[in-house]
N, C-alpha and C positions, 0 to 999 in steps of 0.2 A: 402503940405510940402509931400511924396516921404514916400511909409512906410520905417518904420529902420529893417534892416537885419545884424544892429552890434553885433548878438548872431551867427550868423553864423560859421562857420571854415569852413574848406580845405577841399575838397573831390574832387576823382577819379571823372574825364568827365562824366557828368549825372545824381550825385548824389550830393545830395544838404544835407547838419552839418548843424545842430542849437540844441546851446548846453543852455539849457534856465535853472534856479533859478524861485523858486515857494513860494509864503510863505502862508499860512494853517489862513485861514483867524480863527477867531476864539478861542478856543486851542491852544496854540505853535505848529506848525512842521513846517518845509521846506520842498520840495523836489528839488532833483538837476535831469534833465536827458538830457542826447545825441542822440538824436536821426542821422538818418539820411536815409531820400529820395529819390527814384530815382528809375523809369521804377514801377510805379501803384505799388512799393515793398517797406517798413516800417523797420528801426531797434530799436531798442532801447534798449540802461541800463538808467539804476536808483539806485538811496541810498532817502529816503525817513527816516526821523525822527518825531516821532508823540509823543503826553504827553498823549492822549485819548480815551479807558476808564485809562490808564499808559504808560509812560514811554517806545520805540519803538523804534527799527531798523527796515529796511522792504530794501527789494537788490529788483533789479528783473533785468529781460533780454526778451523784445520780437521778434521775428519776423515776420513779415508777409509773406503771399505768391501774388502771380498774383491776385493784384485788392482787393487788402492793409487787406484780408482774415486772420487772424489769425489762424500762425501756431504753434507758440507753444507762450507759458508765463512761463517764470521759476522767480519761487518768495520764498523767505527767509525771515522770521520776526523773532525777540525774544525782548524779557527780559528779568527782571529777573528774574534770576526761569525759564524759558522755551526757549523753541528756537519749529518754526512752515517750513514748508516748502510744494511747491507743485508747480508738473508740468508740465500746462495740458498744452494737444493738441489740435491739429481740422484736422486729415485725409482726403486730398485731395476727398475721398466721401462723411464727413464729418461729419465720428462719432468723438465725443470730448472723450477722452481719464484724465482719473485724479490721477495720483500716489501724499497719499497724504504720510505726517512723519509730530509726534507732540512726543517731548518731555517733559517732565514735568509739574509746577500744571497750575493750571488758571480755569477759571469756568469759561470755555464760549464752544463755539462750534467744534466740529468735522471740520479740515481742511479738504479742497473738499464738496462732498454731486452727489444726486440726475441730473446724467450727460444727461438720458432722456429726463429729461427739458428742456433739453437746442438745440430739434431738430427740423432742421432748421436755429438755431445761428451763422453767422459768425462772428461777435467781441466776444474778450473779450471785460472785462472794467471793470481795478484795482478801488476798491472801495480812494475817498479820491486824486485818483491821474489826476490831466486835464489829462497826457495826449494819454489815451484813450480813449478819447473822438474825435481826429481827425480821425478815422479811418473810419466810419462813413459819414463819413461828406467826408472825400479826395473820398470813390467811385466814390459819388454823386453829388461833387462839390459843393458842399452846403453850402462853404465860393463863394459863386463868384452868385450864383442862383437855386432858385427852392426848393421843400419841399412845406405844409408836408411830411417826411417818415419816418415810424418808422418800428423798429430793435425789434428783439427779442437778445435781448447781455445774455454771461456769466460773469453775476459782483459778483466779489471775495469781496469777504467783507471785510476788514482792523482795528485790525490783525490780526484776530483767523483764516480767510484765509479760509473761508465758499466761496464755489459757488455755487450763486441759479438762478433761467433764472434774466431776464431783462424788462420790454416792456418797451421801448422809441423813442420818436418820435422828428426829427430835423428841421428847418424851417429855408430859411435864411429871415432876417429881414433885414436888411442895412448894404453899403456899408459905411465905414468911414478916410478919412486917414490915419489911422494910424493898422486899422482892422475893418476884417469884419467881421458879429453880426449875429449869427445862433443862435434862441431862443433851448434847452434844454428844455423839456419835459421829466417826469414818468408818465408811463402809466398804473402804478404800485400803484402811493403817488400824494398827492397834492404837492411836489415839481418844478419847474420850471427857468429859470436860458438863458438869454442871453448872452451867451459865446463869446468874443472875439476870435477870431483865423488870427494866420499875415497872409501874401501871401502866406507863402508855406503849410495853412492848418495844422497848429501846432498851439494848444492854446496858446495865451495869460493869458487872465483872466478867470476865472470861478467866475463868482460871488454866494457867500454862502460858496466853498470851498478854490481857493485858490486862492491868484492875482502875475501877472510876477512880477520878480525884474529885474526892468533894470540896466544893464551897469552901472559904476555911471564914470560918466564925465568928462573927465580927465583936468586936472584943469587948468586959460589958462596963458601960458607964464609970 
């Protein structure tokens, strides 16, 4: 069977649009992302609803520069009695900057973090979002072949929006009729998962984190 393109949408020539919904595994949660890919760049906007460690809403906007390198990640999160926001940016020279805001109560780490620990990182990684695993894979075409390749990324904890370094490894595993499988390994913990990507290099299923929700099949006449 050919790989599904049911959740793609029309875009200008040379740009691929993907609209995707994921359902969280474990505690209830969901995420919607509208993604554009083209010319070695990715842009996306999304919204997520989560319930762990408490109910919250999260909105984000992401843009990359050439090579799918993070240019800018804007995130806002809010729950009962609190709001948080960060604007995380990477300059052409490789320097990271972060503007953080916080309002309200809550016993959680402050948003932002020590950006000196991100030296050499090319990617952001938004916690619990399958989307941001796409950039390092796309850069090295790891959904087609290759690896292992190790990365240092700027990991954004959700919902507190603390920013920390994370060392990760990706390795191509196999190609399936409707997906390409890439193994993710955290080099700072014992977590690993075989992530399914579509033919565009956007995550479908991330075992342990979230699963793609396919569009409903139209009823037969």
